[in-house]
C-alpha positions in Angstrom: -147.4 145.1 37.3 -145.8 143.9 40.5 -142.7 146.0 41.1 -141.1 142.8 42.7 -142.4 139.8 40.7 -140.2 137.4 42.7 -141.1 138.8 46.2 -140.1 136.3 48.9 -139.3 133.5 46.4 -136.4 131.3 47.5 -133.6 130.9 44.9 -130.4 129.0 44.4 -127.9 130.3 41.9 -125.0 128.0 41.0 -121.7 129.6 39.9 -123.2 132.7 41.6 -120.1 134.3 43.1 -118.8 136.3 40.1 -119.5 137.5 36.6 -122.9 136.6 35.2 -123.8 134.5 38.2 -123.2 137.4 40.6 -125.3 139.6 38.4 -128.1 137.0 38.4 -128.0 136.8 42.2 -128.3 140.6 42.6 -131.0 140.9 40.0 -133.1 138.2 41.7 -132.7 140.0 45.0 -133.8 143.3 43.5 -136.9 141.5 42.2 -137.6 140.4 45.7 -136.1 136.9 46.0 -134.0 135.5 48.8 -130.9 134.0 47.3 -128.5 131.2 48.1 -125.2 131.8 46.3 -123.5 128.5 45.5 -120.0 128.4 44.0 -116.7 126.6 44.2 -115.2 129.8 45.5 -116.4 130.0 49.2 -115.1 133.5 50.0 -116.5 135.0 46.8 -119.8 133.3 47.4 -120.0 134.8 50.8 -119.1 138.3 49.4 -121.9 138.1 46.9 -124.3 136.9 49.6 -123.4 140.0 51.6 -124.2 142.1 48.5 -127.6 140.4 48.3 -128.3 141.1 52.0 -127.4 144.8 51.3 -130.4 144.7 48.9 -132.6 143.9 51.9 -132.9 140.2 51.1 -131.9 137.1 53.0 -128.9 135.3 51.6 -126.3 132.7 52.3 -123.1 131.7 50.5 -122.3 128.0 50.0 -119.2 126.3 48.8 -120.5 123.7 46.3 -119.0 121.6 43.5 -121.9 120.9 41.2 -120.3 117.6 39.9 -120.5 116.2 43.5 -124.0 114.8 44.1 -123.6 114.7 47.9 -122.7 118.4 47.9 -125.6 119.3 45.6 -128.0 117.3 47.7 -126.7 118.9 50.9 -127.1 122.4 49.2 -130.8 121.8 48.5 -131.5 120.2 51.8 -129.8 123.1 53.7 -131.7 125.7 51.6 -135.1 124.0 52.4 -134.1 123.7 56.1 -133.2 127.4 56.4 -135.8 129.0 54.1 -138.6 126.5 54.2 -138.9 125.8 50.4 -137.1 126.1 47.1 -138.9 128.1 44.3 -136.1 128.8 41.8 -133.0 127.1 40.7 -130.7 129.0 38.2 -128.1 126.5 37.0 -125.4 128.9 35.9 -122.2 127.0 36.8 -120.1 126.2 33.7 -116.6 126.1 32.2 -115.0 126.4 28.8 -112.0 124.2 27.8 -111.4 124.6 24.1 -109.1 123.4 21.4 -108.9 121.7 18.0 -110.9 118.4 18.0 -107.7 116.4 17.0 -105.8 117.9 19.9 -108.4 118.3 22.7 -107.4 116.1 25.7 -110.2 113.7 26.6 -109.7 114.8 30.2 -110.8 118.3 29.1 -113.8 116.9 27.3 -114.9 114.9 30.3 -114.4 117.9 32.7 -116.6 120.2 30.5 -119.3 117.5 30.3 -119.1 116.9 34.1 -119.6 120.6 35.0 -121.9 121.8 32.2 -124.1 118.8 31.7 -123.8 116.4 34.7 -123.7 119.4 37.0 -126.9 120.7 35.5 -128.5 117.3 35.8 -127.6 116.9 39.5 -128.8 120.4 40.4 -132.1 119.8 38.5 -132.5 116.4 40.1 -132.3 117.6 43.6 -134.2 120.8 43.0 -137.0 118.6 41.6 -137.1 116.6 44.7 -137.7 119.7 46.7 -140.2 121.2 44.3 -142.4 118.2 43.5 -144.0 118.1 47.0 -144.8 121.8 46.7 -146.4 121.4 43.3 -144.5 124.4 42.0 -141.0 125.6 41.0 -138.9 127.0 38.3 -135.6 125.7 36.9 -133.6 127.9 34.5 -130.4 126.8 32.9 -127.9 129.3 31.6 -127.0 127.8 28.2 -125.3 129.5 25.2 -125.8 130.3 21.6 -123.3 127.4 21.2 -126.1 125.2 22.4 -127.9 126.0 19.1 -125.1 126.1 16.6 -121.7 124.4 16.5 -118.6 126.3 17.7 -115.3 125.8 15.9 -112.5 124.5 18.2 -115.0 124.5 21.0 -116.5 121.0 20.5 -116.8 120.0 24.2 -118.5 123.2 25.2 -120.9 123.2 22.4 -121.7 119.5 22.8 -122.4 120.0 26.5 -124.7 122.9 25.7 -126.6 121.1 23.0 -127.0 118.3 25.6 -128.3 120.9 28.1 -131.1 121.9 25.8 -132.1 118.2 25.4 -132.0 117.8 29.2 -134.2 121.0 29.6 -136.8 119.7 27.2 -136.8 116.2 28.7 -137.2 117.3 32.4 -139.7 120.0 31.3 -141.9 117.2 29.9 -141.5 115.1 33.0 -142.1 117.9 35.6 -144.9 119.8 33.9 -147.6 117.7 35.7 -146.0 118.7 39.0 -146.3 122.4 38.3 -142.5 122.8 37.7 -141.4 124.8 34.6 -137.9 124.3 33.1 -136.3 126.6 30.5 -132.9 127.5 29.2 -131.4 130.9 28.3 -128.9 131.1 25.4 -126.9 134.3 25.6 -124.6 135.7 22.9 -121.1 137.0 23.5 -120.7 139.2 26.6 -118.1 141.5 24.9 -117.7 143.8 27.9 -117.4 141.0 30.5 -114.1 140.3 32.4 -113.6 137.0 30.4 -113.5 139.0 27.1 -111.7 142.2 28.4 -109.1 140.4 30.5 -108.5 137.3 28.4 -110.2 136.6 25.1 -109.5 139.8 23.2 -105.7 139.4 23.7 -105.8 135.7 22.9 -107.7 136.2 19.7 -105.6 139.3 18.7 -102.4 137.3 19.1 -103.8 134.4 17.2 -105.2 136.5 14.3 -102.4 139.1 14.2 -104.7 142.0 14.6 -105.5 144.5 17.3 -107.9 143.9 20.2 -110.2 146.6 18.9 -110.3 144.8 15.6 -111.2 141.6 17.3 -114.1 143.3 19.1 -115.3 144.8 15.8 -115.3 141.3 14.2 -117.6 140.0 16.9 -119.9 143.0 16.8 -120.2 142.6 13.1 -121.5 139.1 13.5 -124.5 140.5 15.4 -127.4 142.0 13.4 -128.1 144.4 16.2 -124.4 145.5 16.2 -123.6 145.2 19.9 -122.5 142.6 22.4 -124.8 140.9 24.9 -125.0 142.6 28.4 -125.7 141.2 31.8 -129.0 143.1 31.9 -130.0 141.5 28.6 -129.6 138.1 30.2 -131.0 138.9 33.7 -134.1 140.5 32.1 -134.9 137.2 30.5 -134.0 135.1 33.6 -136.3 137.3 35.7 -139.1 136.8 33.2 -138.7 133.0 33.1 -138.6 132.9 36.9 -141.8 134.9 37.3 -145.5 134.1 36.7 -145.3 136.3 33.6 -143.9 133.2 31.8 -146.4 130.8 33.4 -147.2 129.2 30.0 -143.6 128.6 29.0 -141.7 125.4 29.6 -139.1 123.4 27.7 -137.9 126.5 25.8 -134.3 127.6 25.0 -134.6 131.4 24.6 -132.0 133.2 22.5 -130.6 136.4 23.8 -128.2 137.1 21.0 -129.2 140.3 19.2 -130.4 138.2 16.3 -127.1 136.3 15.8 -128.9 133.0 16.3 -132.5 132.7 15.1 -133.4 129.1 15.6 
């Protein structure tokens, strides 16, 4: 087996500056890819790009708003100009704005749709323009278990992720004849991530009137494998989908949920 299955592949990762996006950038680098780190946060993108270079790979940071088509087009054009091609797009940028359906501001609904769904569409659109002349390429969307099953008081996020799976299937059908594969990854809850540790545990503990440890146990108990999702769990699957090992897979939405979601 190739110790670096993505050797000298050129990748763009959106939302790549921190959290899961940063981990994806570093994992792709360790697997041999050169990585363009795209994120709203310019300084953080540059910092992650420096970490990629420390892995011995070429990298650039780019300040990009995925909802702005001109910026997305410029990102892809600059990548091809600098690196000569585009082999991999990981559409990771996303946001969560939640609330009861009868209270959720429509502005929040539209923002979630713009980033999570329209942003994915724009990135895939311009990646496809670069990949079609090559006759090859891989697009991977970071989705969610909420793209497979409704999420209470999280209607905008879940709807955007359900839409993302439909978009993945549709463009996979369209691009298959051009040698481009398109898949989604649907992670479970990253219970040790900064989002949970620094924010969600305390929010849920206050709302439910229980301790943060009890909140964590509730979410672990929802998972048949009795643990939260890790960055490695997700990046293992992303690497597989970006590599030739998954050459007969397209239009799929792969669950990484410890058995919590089985459809």
